[in-house]
SELUMBA-420753 format. One record per residue: residue in three letters; x negated, y, z negated of N, C-alpha, C in turn. Coordinates in steps of 0.001 Angstrom, whole numbers, plus 524288, in hexadecimal, padded with zeros to 5 digits. Layout:
N
AlaXYZXYZXYZ/...
//
This chain:
388
Met7FD4E7FB22800007FF617FFDD7FFDB7FCD280589800CD/Leu7FDEE8085D803E57FBAD80D4A8038F7FC3C810987FDAA/Glu7F79F812EE7FCBB7F81B816B47F8207FA8581B7A7F980/Gln7FEB181DA67F8638021D821997F9FC7FE878268E7F8FF/Lys7FB888278F7F4B27F82482C267F4187F44982CC27F8B6/Leu7F28B828AE7FA917EEB2828FF7FF3E7F211829D5804B0/Val7F676827AC805147FA4D82974808207FACC82E9F8097F/Phe7FC318308C8058B7FE0E83672805877F912839978068F/Glu7F4BA839018046B7F05183B178046A7EF5383CF280B01/Glu7EF6F836A480D247EEB0836E1813437F34483ADC8157F/Leu7F72283A5B8143E7FC1883CB7817267FAA78426D8164F/Asn7F9CC8445B811CF7F7EE84A10810057F35084C14812E4/Lys7F03784766813957EABB84A218168C7EC7784B3C81C74/Gln7F08A848A381EF57F23184984823FD7F58F84C8A8245F/Asn7F70184F95820577FB7E85445820058017085242820A2/Ile8017984D8A81EC58076A84B6A81F088091184BD08192A/Thr80C4784F358186380E1E8501D81358813FF850FE81296/Phe816A0850648163981C2E850738166A81F1384AD8816AB/Phe822B5849288144D8244B843DA8147282A188435D81365/Val82D3E84064816F68325B840BD816BC8342183BBA818FA/Gly838FC8397F81608839B183401818BE83E3483138814D8/Val83EFA82CEC8161C84244829FC812AB83F6C825B880FEE/Pro83F76824E880ACB83C3E820A7807C383CB181A7B8098A/Asp839F58180B8092E838968130F80B1D8358B80EED806E0/Ser8368080B0380556834D08074C800F082EA28067080369/Tyr82D55805CE80895828E78057180A1A824FE80A9480A0A/Leu8278F80E2A808F58245A813BA808E28250D81608802DD/Asn82655812D18005082758813EC7F9F2823698170B7F80F/Gly81E19815A47F8EB81932817CE7F6558192081D0D7F8FC/Phe8198F81D527FE0481902822AC8016C81D6B8263F7FFBB/Cys821A7824C27FF8482653827A77FDDE82531829EB7F8DC/Asn824B0827237F4E782427827EA7EFA381F7382C117EEFC/Tyr81B1482BB87F15D816D982E8D7F1B4818A68344D7F326/Ala81B388348F7F6A581CB8839B77FA4F8200583B717F681/Leu824D7838FC7F3BA827CB83B8E7F0BF825C983DA47EC33/Asn8219983B227E9C38202F83D0F7E5A081BBD841107E5E5/Asn817C2840CC7EA2281421843B27EB3981571849977EECF/Tyr818E2848237F1EE81A8A84C3C7F65E81FC684DCF7F5B9/Pro8233484FB47EF808284784FDF7EFDA82A81854477F404/Glu82772858537F4808298085BCF7F934827E985BEB7FDA0/Arg825A98575E7FFC1823BB855D880432825B884FFA80699/Asn8289F84E7A802E082B04849A2804C183161849FE80410/Ile834498485D808278396E848B4808BE83C3084398808F1/Ile83FBD841C5807408421983C27808B8846EA83DD880A45/Ala846DD83BD380EC284AE583DCE812A5850A383A63812D9/Ala8541E83CBD8140885999839C781421858F1834608177B/Asn856BE8356581C1E855F18311981FA98511383223822FF/Glu84F4782E45825D784A1882ECA8293C84A848327982CD1/Gly84F17833768301484FC1836F88337684F1183C058310A/Asn851A083D5682C9C850AC84179829AE84B88842BB82879/Ala848D083EA08274E8427E83FB68267283F5B840D582A8C/Val8413083E8382EF983DB284024834BA83E80846408356C/Ser843A5847F0834E5844C884CC58361F842F58516783245/Ile842DA84F5E82CF683F798537982A6983A668539582BD8/Ala837C484F4482C3B831E084F6E82E33831A785232832A4/Ala835998521683612834D68556283B108349E85B968395D/Gly8383785C30835FD838DC862058345D833528640083163/His831518608082E4082C678614E82C04828018623A82F9E/Tyr8276B85EEC834018231B860748377A82419865FE83AEA/Phe8294D8661F83C1F82AA086B4283F3E8283A86FDB83AA4/Ala8298E8701B835F8828628739683330823048742283140/Ser81FBC86FEF8316E81AAE8701282F248164C86E0A8336E/Lys8173E86ACB837808143E8691B83B55810AA8648E83854/Glu81269863118330280F0B85EB9831E78125E859C983176/Ile80FA4854F7831F8812E18507083309814F884E9982EB4/Pro819A984CDC82E4F81C5784BD08295781C3C8446B8296B/Leu81CE9842B28252481DF683D1A825308234683B8982399/Val82587838378271E82A588364D8261F82B2A83097824B0/Tyr82D7182ED281FC282D82829A481D7C8329E8267281DCA/Met831EC821BB81F7D837A381F4381F69836E28197881F32/Gln83B2B816A581E4B83ABB8111581E8F83B8581021824F9/Asn83A1580C31827CE83B5D80B6E82D3A8412A80A8082DC9/Ser843FF808818298A84A478088C82A2784C1280DE582C4D/Gly848878127B82A4184BF1817B582B58849CD81A0C83081/Met846AC816478340C844B5818BF839558492481A8D83BDF/Gly84E39817C483B6E851E88188483EB6854AB81E9B83DF5/Asn853F481FBE838D3855B6824A88385B85269828B183A7E/Ala84D03827F683A9B8491082ACC83C2C848B282BBA841BA/Val84A78827A28453A84A468283A84A8484C0282D1184D70/Asn850C882E5084BF9853168331B84F8B84FBF837E184FE5/Pro84E3D83A2484A2784B5B83E1E84A5F8452183D3684BE4/Leu843248384F84BFF83DC8836F484D6983D93837EA85327/Val84240835AC8558E8412F8361485BA78450D83AFC85EB0/Ser847F283E4985C3484A558426185DBE84907846B985B96/Leu845B18478B85703843F784C708546683DCA84C278552C/Ala83B5D8482B85275835D7848A98517C8327C846C1855C7/Asp83587843F4859A8832A08422485EA282F0D846748614B/Glu82BAF844B786378827A7848C7865FB829AB84BAC86AF7/His82E5C8498E86CFC8313D84B6C871828352E84F6886FE0/Val8363E84FB686A3583A168520D868B883782856F086591/Tyr836D68564386064834AF85AC385D1C82F778591585AA5/Ala82D26854F885B9C827C88527D85AF1826908534B8556A/Ala8296785141852078285F8529584C698263084D34849B7/Pro81FCF84D20849B581D54848858474881E098482484276/Met81DC9843368415981E76840EE83B7A81B5E83BA283A95/Leu81A9683AAC835A3818A8834DB8344A81D85832918326B/Leu81E7682D9083502821D2829F08324C820CB8261C82F74/Leu8219382661829D781FA182169826B88247181E5F825E1/Ile82482818FE82822828B181631828C7827548106A82543/Gly82A4B810138216482A1C80ACD81F5482C58806E182299/Trp82901802598220C82A257FE7A8266282CC17F90682496/Arg8325B7F9F8822FB835B77F54882106835D77F21E82541/Gly835E87EC9A823D2837857E8DD828698338A7E7C282BE1/Arg82F277E8BA82A4E82A0C7E7D782E5082A7C7E2A18305B/Pro829EB7E0B683515828F17DBEB83620825547D88D8349E/Gly8268B7D2EA8315A823507D0AA82FB38235C7D12F8297C/Thr825FC7D4D38278B8265B7D5738220182C987D42F82172/Lys82D667D30381B8E832C27D14181A418356C7D61D817C4/Asp839DE7D78181AB083D8A7DB3F8186A843027DB23818BF/Trp846F27DE238173884BEB7DD8B8178784D6E7DD4A81CF2/Pro851A27DBAE81DF88542A7DB49823CD854C97E09382660/Gln8561C7E3DD8232D856DC7E922825CC8525F7EBA58271A/His84E307EA0A8258B849E87EC4E82744846DD7E9B682B34/Glu8484A7E60082DD78459D7E27B831038454A7E46B83641/Leu849877E54D838EC849C37E85283DF3846EA7EDC283DEA/Gln848347F034839D6844FB7F5C6839A783F967F50E83918/Gly83D587F0E38368E838227F0B483515835DD7EF2D83ADA/Glu838217EC3783E1C836D27E99684247836177EDA7846DB/Ile83A3D7F1DF846A883A147F5E684AF4836E87FA9684965/Thr8355F7FB8F8449A8328E7FFD38428382E51801B684693/Pro82A9D7FF4E84793826A48010884B778287B80163850F3/Asp82CB27FE088534C82E9D7FFBE8574E8310A80514857F9/Leu83512805B7853A38381280A858542B833CE8100685366/Leu82FE680F8F850E282C1981426852C782A10813FE85798/Lys8287780F7B85916826C680F9D85F4682A54811C38630D/Leu83041810BD861C083432812BA86576834B2818F8864E3/Met832C881AB7860BC833538205E85FE182DEA822BC8611E/Asn82A6E81FC3863238254682266864C78222E825288609B/Ile8231D8215A85AF481F89823C28561181CFF81F0385533/Pro816C2820A2855C68131881CCB854068130F81B0C84EFD/Tyr810E5817E084CA7811868163D847B180B43812CC84667/Ser80B7F81269840F68068580F3B83E728095480C7B83A0E/Ile80814807588392280A04804388350B8065C8058183093/Leu807158072982C0C8045180882827DE801D88035C8255B/Thr7FD4280408822597FB9E7FF6D81FEA7FA8C8024881A0B/Asp7F8507FED3816D67F73C80139811A97F204802D781055/Asp7EF6280273814D97EA6680514815E47E9BE80B2E8153A/Ile7E73F80E5B811317E822814248125C7E4B58163C8174D/Gly7E00481358817157DD178154E81B837DFEF81414821D3/Asp7E3108102C821C87E63A80FCB826FC7EA158141E82715/Phe7EC9C81529821FD7F0A781931821E77EFB081ED982305/Lys7EA3D81F61821B77E76E8253D823AF7E7708258182877/Lys7E539820D782B0F7E3DF821718308B7E9248221F833B9/Val7EE1981F5D831A47F26581F418348D7F5198246F8346B/Ile7F4AF8277A82F3C7F69182C7D82E4E7F379830AD83343/Lys7EEBE830798325F7EBD183364836687EDD38335983B51/Lys7EE0A82E9283CF27F07F82D03843467F4B682F8A8439C/Ala7F88182D7A840017FEA782F73840EC7FFC1834BF840B3/Leu7FCD6837B783D187FCEA83D7E83D0F7FA3C83FAA841D5/Ala7F60383E85843B57F3BD840818493D7F7118404884D0C/Tyr7FAB083A9D84DC17FDC783A14852578029E83DAD85148/Cys8045783E6484C668094E8425984B5C808318488584D32/Gln80350849BF84B76801C384E9884D0B8008C84FC38522D/Thr7FD9A84CC7854D27FC1084CDC85ABC8019F84C4B85EA9/Ser8055F8484D85DE3808E984771860E680E218491785E83/Arg80F5684C1A859D7812D484D728576E8174B8492185873/Arg815A284369856B38196383FD48570E8197D83D2785186/Ser81C39839FC8508A81C5A836EC84B7E818BB8329484B37/Tyr8178D830D7846FB8149282B38846898179282831840EC/Ala816ED8247084264819998205583D91815F781E6083B74/Leu8167381D088361281328819B78321C816D3815BF82F70/Ile815E98111E831548198980D0082F55816F580AB882B40/Ala8190580A5A825F581716808D782134819F58027681F65/Pro816BE7FE338204E819557F9CE81E4F81A0D7F94D818AA/Lys81BE27F5318175981CF67F4908110F817D27F45380E1F/Gly816A97F6EF8097A8119F7F533807A180D517F9FD8089A/Val80F747FE2080D2680B748023F80D7380BF3806FF80A97/Leu811698084E80A578121780D718076F816FB80C79803A8/Asp816A3807978017681AC0806D07FDC78193D809767F7F2/Gly81CB58090F7F44681B7480B387EF278204F80A307EB96/Glu81F3880B687E5F18239B80A107E2388281F80D777E3EE/Lys82D8380C9D7E1748313780F1A7E217830C5814227DE98/Met833148181C7E0408334181C997DC868362A81AC67D664/Asn833A781DB17D2EC8366581D157CD62837C5823287CB8C/Arg83C0B824567CCC183EA6829817CB44841BF829997C70A/Gly841BF824A57C44884499824D47BECF84AB3824D27C044/Val84C88823527BAE28526B821E57BBD18558E826E97BC4B/Thr859938275F7BE9185CC882C8A7BF568617A82B6A7BB32/Asp8637D8301F7B9EA86804831AD7B63086C4F82E1F7B757/Tyr86CE182BD27BC47871EA829397BD4687271824417BC08/Ser87696822157B9618772B81C757B623877F3817AA7B9BA/Met879AC819217BE7E87BF9814B97C19487724812577C5AD/Ser8761580E117C5CC8730880B157CA558760F80B357CE94/Arg873B4809767D25B876C0809527D7F587AB0803E47D731/Glu87762800657D4C087A547FB267D4EF87F837FBDC7D1BB/Glu87F357FF347CCCB883B57FF997C97288847803037CC52/Ala886D4807287CFEA889BD8097D7D30E88CDC805A07D6C9/Ile889C5802447D8B688C097FF037DCE188F887FCA57DA4A/Glu88F207FA967D5B8892E47F5F07D3D3897057F8F47D219/Val897437FDFD7CEE889BE9800C37CE8C89F7F8011E7D323/Ile89CBE802417D71E8A0738025F7DC098A3747FEA37DE24/Leu8A02A7F89A7DD6A8A19A7F3EA7DE9F8A6B37F3937DB9F/Asn8A6117F48F7D5FF8AA5E7F3727D2748AFD47F7637D3CD/Gln8AF047FBA17D5808B2C37FF1E7D5DD8B5907FF2F7DB8C/Met8B2777FDB67DFF48B5257FCC27E4F28B78B7F6E77E5CC/Pro8BBAD7F7207E8778BE887F1F87EA318BA897ED977EB76/Lys8BBC77E95F7EA5E8B8B67E4057EAE38B6227E4397F11A/Asp8BA687E54E7F4208B96F7E4B67FB098B5A47E9917FD6D/Thr8B4577ECAD7F9478B15A7F14E7FBF18AC627EF747FEB8/Ile8AB9D7F233803638A6AD7F203806788A3477F5548045F/Tyr89E317F3D3803928997E7F6AF80223895AD7F701805B8/Ser8943E7FB738070A88F7B7FC8F80A5688A7F7FF11806F3/Ala886577FB9680618882757FD9A802E887E077FF5880522/Thr87BC58038F803B0877DD8062A806F58726C8031580693/Thr86EE8803A9808D886A3B8018A809E4866A3801ED8041E/Gly863D47FD7380288860C27FDB17FDCF8636D7FBD87F984/Arg863947FE1B7F4C3865F07FC3A7F01386A7B7FB1E7F006/Ala86DEE7FE727F2348748F7FC8A7F0E3875547F8C87F388/Thr8727E7F5F77F843873DE7F1C27FA738722C7ED797F656/Arg86E897ED5A7F56086CF37E95D7F13786ECE7E9127EC53/Glu8714A7ED317EAB8873907EE077E558879C87EB8B7E59A/Leu87C0A7EC937EAAC880997EAC67EBEA881017E4A77ECE0/Phe87CF07E2437EF6187C847DD717F05287C767DAB57EAAC/Phe878F97DC347E8168780B7D8D07E2C887CDF7DA067DE0B/Leu8801A7DE677DEE08844D7DF637DC20888A87DB717DD55/Arg889757DA6A7E28588CA47D6617E44C88AA27D1357E2AD/Glu886087CFFE7E249885457C9FB7E0558866F7C9D87DAD5/Arg884327CEBE7D7FE885457CE287D1D788BA57CDBD7D079/Arg88EE67D0B97D40C8941D7D0617D272896947CBEC7D514/Asn893F17C8117D7908962F7C4097DA1C89A937C6187DE98/Glu898D27C9C67E19589CE37CBAF7E5AD8996C7CA117EAE3/Gly89D137C9097EED189AB87C8A97F3FB8987A7CE717F664/Lys8954B7CD6C7FA2D8934A7D1057FCEB8966B7D35280295/Glu89A6B7D1208036689BEB7D21C807D289E207D76D80986/His89FD97DB42805478A09B7DFD3805C889C937E40380672/Asp898377E22380628893A97E547806238909B7E5BD80ABA/Phe88EC37EACB80C7C88BF37EBD8810FA886877EDEE80E0D/Leu881BC7EB1D80E8C87D527EC9A80C69879277EECD80FEC/Asn879C07F446810018760A7F728814868709F7F794813E7/Val86E4A7F2938140B8691B7F19A8134D865087F58D81536/Gly866A37F79C81A68863F67FBAB81DAE866ED7FFA081EF1/Ser864BE802948234286860806658254586958809AA820D8/Met8659080CC081D228671E81008819D286A158150D81BF0/Gly86E268160881828871AB81A99819728761E8193E81C49/His876778141D81E1287B5C8125E8214F87FD180F3281EAB/Ala87EDB80E4B8192B882E780B35817828884180DF8816E3/Ser888D2812AB816EF88DFC8156F81628890338153981C40/Ser88D83815838207F88F0C8159C825588912B81006826C0/Val88F6B80B7C8244589107806838254C895FD8060B8220E/Ala89615807E781D2589AA98075181ACF89F4480AE681DA9/Leu89DCD80EB981F518A21D812E88221A8A44980F5682622/Gly8A13280C37829438A2F98097682E228A6A9804C182C04/Ile8A63480316827FF8A8E57FE36825C28ADD980114822E4/Ala8AE9C8057281FE88B1E68077481E9B8B64280A2F82295/Leu8B3F780ADA8266E8B7A480D2F82A248BB818088382D28/Glu8B8898039C82D9B8BAB87FEFD82F8B8BDDF7FCD882B64/Lys8BCE37FD81825E78C0877F998823398C1F67FDCE81E91/Glu8C65C80018820478C9848038681D888CB70801E581900/Lys8CC7F7FD15817AC8CF057FB6D813748CA087F94E80F77/Arg8C6347F95C810DC8C1917F7CE80CC18BE1A7FBF480ADB/Lys8BD8C7FD1F8048C8B995800AB804198B50B7FEE0805DC/Val8B18980303807678AC25802D1807BF8A8A9807F0804D9/Val8A53E804D1802EC8A168808857FF8289C708084B800FD/Val8989A80D398011E894EE80CF4803168913380E147FE29/Leu88D7D809D97FD71889E380A857F9408844580D267FB17/Asp885098126B7FB0987F75815017FE0787BC6816817FA8F/Gly877A4818FB7FC5D872F881B3C7F7E187337820957FABA/Asp870B1822F57F69A86FDF8290D7F71E86D04829607FC83/Ser86867826CF7FB77864518282080051866CA825E780573/Ala869D7821A8805DE86CB881FA580AF0870818233380C33/Ala873A3825978086D87852829A180AA08757782E6080CBD/Ile870C782FB180ABE86DB18354480CD686C2A833868112E/Met8697382F49812AB867A682D948170886B4182E8F81B8D/His8700A82D2581BD8873EB82E1B82046878088315F81E72/Met878328346981BF187BE6837D1819878805E838B881D48/Gly87EE48393E821AE883AE83B188261F88728836498266C/Ala885B6831F68245D88A1182DDC8244688E6482FD982117/Met88E58833A381D6C8921C8346581931896278369F81C17/Thr895B083AA281F2C898C983D0B822A189D8183A7A82556/Met89BF583582826C88A01F83303828D68A54B8322D826B4/Val8A646832DE821418AABB8315F81FE08ADE88361982093/Ser8AC0683ADE822C28AF4183F86823218B15C83E4982912/Lys8B08483AEE82C018B2D583A38830A78B6CD8350C830D3/Gln8B5B5831F582C828B9AF82D1182C9E8BCDE82D20827ED/Ile8C03A829008277C8C41B82904824518C3258235382106/Val8BF89822D881DD38BD9381F3E81A348BEB681E74813FF/Pro8C33781DDF812898C44E81F0E80C8F8C2CA819AD80A4B/Asn8C13E815C180C608BF4A8109480A278B8EC81084809F7/Phe8B6B8815E480B0B8B0A2815B080B0B8AEEE8195F8067F/Met8AC1181785803C68A9A4819907FEE48A3458196480044/His8A0CC81DB87FF4489B3C81E03800638994281F807FACB/Val8951681BD07F881893B881CF27F44488D0E81D1D7F435/Val88B1A821567F173885BE821C17F28B8828E8212E7EC45/Leu87FC981C387EC6987CAA81B147E7F28787B81E2F7E7F2/Asn878DD8230D7E484874C1826747E5058710B8264E7E174/Asn86C97824037E22B86888825277DDEF86371828A57DEC4/Gly8645082C067E2F8860A982F3D7E2E885AF682E7A7E5AA/Val85A54828E27E73685583827C67E8B485573823DB7EE48/His8518E822ED7F105850E181E4B7F44E84F6D819A87F195/Asp853688170A7EECE85227811C27EB4484FA380E007ED9A/Ser8513F80C827F23D850CB807B87F57F84A9F8073F7F78D/Val8487D80C157F82F8431080C997FB0683F0C80F197F7FA/Gly840288100D7F37283AEC812997EF8F83D5B816477EB89/Gly8426B818537EAB5843A481BD67E6CA843238214C7E7BB/Gln841BB823537EC3B840B7828857ED128453982B747ED33/Pro8454082FFA7EB8784A23833C67EA9684D40834207EF25/Ser8527A8352C7EFAE85500835D47F3A08582883B2F7F29C/Ala85B8083C927F5CC85E1D841C37F3C4862C7840B77F22C/Gly8644C83BE17F0488690B8394B7EE8D86BAB83C807EA14/Tyr8687483DDD7E65686A23840707E15E86AB1846647E2BC/Lys86859848A37E719868AD84DE17E81086D5084F677EB98/Val86F6F84BC37EE9B8736A84C297F1E38792A84B417EFEA/Asp87CEA84F2C7F0F18825284DCC7EF758857384ADB7F2FF/Phe88446845D37F24788718842697F5AB88CE5842BB7F641/Thr890158441A7F1528949F844897F1BF8968A849857F480/Ala8945884DB07F3E1895A2851DE7F6C1894A4851CD7FCAA/Ile890CF84E387FE84890F384D1880371894BF8496F805A5/Ala89686845CD8024B89A4F842238047989FFB844DE804BC/Lys8A04E84895800A68A56084B03800BE8A5B384E368061A/Ala8A0EC850F2806B48A0F38531C80C0C8A1968517881115/Cys8A07684BB0810AA8A134847F0815838A6998454681577/Gly8A87D846BC811658AEC7844A3811F48AFC98401E80CB5/Tyr8ADC683E8D80A078ADFF83B51807038B09F83D50801D7/Ala8B41B839737FF348B5D783A427FABC8B20083A2C7F61E/Thr8B09F83D417F26F8AD3D83C577EDC68B02783EB47E91B/Ile8AD9F83CF37E4168AEF083F417DF998AC7B844087DF48/Gly8A8FC846897E1998A79484B287E1E68A29A84B5D7DF73/His89FC1847587DD5689B2D8482F7DAE88980C841FB7DA22/Ser8938B841277D9D8890ED83BB37D9A7892FF838AC7D4F8/Val8922F834717D37489330831B37CEF388DE082EC47CD0C/Thr88DDF82E7F7C7F2888A482D077C57E8888D828557C18D/Asp88D95826E77C00788ECE822897BC338925181E7D7BDDC/Lys8934181A077BBD5897BE816B57BD6589CA98181A7BD19/Glu89E2E81C2C7B90C8A2F781C857B7CF8A4DE8216D7BC51/Gly8A09E824167BE1A8A13A8285C7C1868A24F825DF7C793/Leu89F02821C27C8B189F9081F397CCF08A43B81B987CCE9/Ile8A690819077C9558ABA5816C87C9018AFE481AC07CA0D/Glu8AF8F81F6D7C7198B4288237E7C8948B354825247CEB9/Ala8AFC48258E7D1BE8AF35827EA7D5AD8B086823BF7D99C/Ile8B02C81DFF7D95F8B22F81A587DC858B7B381A777DC2F/Leu8B99781A357D7648C00981A627D74D8C1D581F077D949/Ala8BF96824417D9008C209828627DBCC8C193828097E186/Leu8BDCA824FA7E31B8BD0A8260A7E8CD8BF538206D7EC66/Lys8BEB781CED7E9ED8BFDD8176E7ED238C4C7817B47F000/Asp8C94381AF77EE4A8CE3781A677F1CB8CF4C81F827F192/Cys8CBB48231C7F3B18CD8E828AA7F39A8CEFE82A377F87E/Gly8CE05826E07FCEE8D127827D9802018CD1C82A2E805CA/Arg8C7F682AE2804218C44B82C9D807C18BF2F829F7806D8/Ala8BBC982A3580AE68B6EE828A2809C08B46C82A6C8057E/Ser8B13F828058019A8AF8C82A9C7FC628A9B5829A17FB19/Phe8A85E82D5C7F8148A23E82D107F72E8A10982D207F1F3/Ile89CC882AF67EF9B89B4782A717EA8F8952982B107EA22/Asp8929882FDA7E7F588D8C82F777E6FF88C5A82D0C7E13E/Ile8890C829697E0ED88829826D97DB5788319828447DA2E/His8811882B987D62987BFF82BE47D4F687AB6826EF7D142/Ile876DF8243F7D27B875208201B7D00C86E98820DC7CE96/His86C2581D9D7CBAB8667081D037CB168646B819E77CE2A/Lys85F3F81B387CFBF85D868176B7D44085AD68121C7D0ED/Gly859C780EF67D4698578B809D17D2AD85AEA8058A7D437/Leu8590F800227D4F285ADF7FBD87D68E85ACA7F80F7D1FD/Asn85F217F4BD7D20A85E7A7F0167CDFA859087EC497CEB6/Ala8558E7EC3B7CB69851437E9CD7CCA08518D7E3B17CD53/Thr8568B7E2407CB7F8573A7DBED7CB93859947D96C7CFEF/Leu85A6C7DDDD7D3B185E497DC347D81F85A1F7D9BC7DCCA/Pro85AA27D4C07DF3F8576D7D2E97E1CD858147D5C77E7B8/Pro854097D3567EB2B853707D6457F04F858EE7D4EF7F300/Leu85AEE7D7F97F69385F9D7D7467F98785E787D3657FDA9/Leu85FD97CEB97FD2185FF47CB0E800F3865377C9EE8036B/Phe866EB7C985807A686B6C7C870809A686B257C7F38101C/Ser86F227C5518123786EAF7C5BE8187E872DE7CA21819D1/His870777CD9081C5D872E27D25D81E91877E87D11A821BA/Arg8768D7CD5F8252787A147CB2B8299187E8B7C90382641/Glu87DFE7C59E82311882C97C28581FA4884987C6A381CE1/Ala8822D7CAF281A808859C7CE1F81741888F57D23581B43/Ile8866E7D3DA81E7E88A5D7D6F18222888F947D401824B7/Asp88E927CE93825B1891B97CC548285C896DF7CA9D823DE/Arg894F37CA2F81F14898D47C98C81A3689BDC7CE5B81A2E/Leu899C07D28281ACA89C9E7D7D781A6689FEB7D81381F35/Ile89E9F7D74A823A28A1367D7BA8293F8A68C7D438827BE/Glu8A5C67CF57825348AA587CBC38251A8AD7F7CDCD8213A/Glu8ABC17D01181DF48AFB57D20B818D18B1E97D75181B0C/Leu8AF787DACD81F538B2177DF9E820E08B6567DDE18257C/Asn8B6407D88F826868B9627D76582C0D8BC537D2448296B/Ile8BCD17D1018258D8C0157CC96823768C5FE7CD2F8248E/Asp8C7F17D2AC823558CD6B7D3D7824688CEFF7D38782A24/Glu8CB847D59D82D278CC907D5CA8330C8CD647CFEC834CB/Ser8C9D57CCD3831FA8C99F7C79E834388CE957C4C483344/Gln8CFF27C60782E6F8D5137C25682B978D9997C50282EF0/Val8D9577CA0F830738DE8B7CC04833478DE577C9CB83876/Ser8DA0A7C98E83B608DAB77C70F83FC58DBC57C0EA8402C/Leu8D9967BF0E83BB38DB877B94983BD68E0FC7B7C683AFD/Glu8E38C7BB51838438E8F47BB65837018EC517BD0D83B8D/Lys8EA5F7C07E83E228ECB27C272843918ED487BCF58479D/Gly8E7F27BAB1846D08E7677B61D84AA38EB387B1E0849EE/Lys8EC717B103844988EFD17ACD7842DF8F5747AE15844B2/Asn8F6DC7B2D4843A98FBDA7B4D28446D8FD547B45A84A04/Asn8F9B57B4E684CCB8FA397B41A8539B8FB2B7AF7685615/Glu8F83A7AB1B8524E8F9617A6448540D8FE6D7A40B854A1/
//
């Protein structure tokens, strides 16, 4: 593993002092060092495209090469501004891209990372962005940085640094326990207890999926009502909205995260154009990027409730911070006749006793599809019998 102090000494030597991106577990060491040592020069962005655009603005204003960090799963968010804003044939805004390489071929990783890992180098090639794969040798790192920076400066094009597991890793942040009493797991269980048994749940990427999965096992409940959004961060609410629009008689609850909701906040505006009284959007807000290292998000700083109200959701007018408040909010909103929204302030952290989340994604989604379509199947069967 590279020593972060030496990494940043070399970056500073090359006049790379502005950092922006979305935290990644493979870049924990790098992200934590930037956060602790460059608090005014490190911006944790809403999403990777947002990061690229901020970096472009930084270059325009300073003529200095910025560094944009991300997990490779976020490259899709970055593609548009990379090719239509920063590209040499448009506004020629060069930047270093530091990319955590989840799903690298030949290594073991979760299914949602496999294809992304396979196509990461090819995606960069398609965008005409040269790259180097980092090693844990500081001498090699120095050579790569000099080469990359020279390329960026002379061509006004971007250069990517791909970081495999173990090169820029580090410990998770320890920001202390917040004042909020509820854990994410406790909040999810309150919701399960208060909503109808046949409610459909769409759980966001990371901890919410894991905790919902094992809560079902602990409660001896089936998992056929659950969509576990293990990838595609920020899209759990959109999947849920698609289900809610089609299944008007079923309650559909999104178990979202603050960072995920922020990443694609535009999705919240959709309820202003749709009639979905069976749709409840819950943000489990712990103010950090819990799944990838614990770096702070804007979760506690954003008034999600006001934003949701402006987008057309019914709300109780404020966030909730304890079990009693959450129960009251659910009872007030679950049959209010409109799409509803609850911002739940919880403390960060994961139940350390939970095992890894191992399941067949295809079997899980097929069970949900069967559950969602069972009524139509029975209706069709009865119609067929009546026509005989």
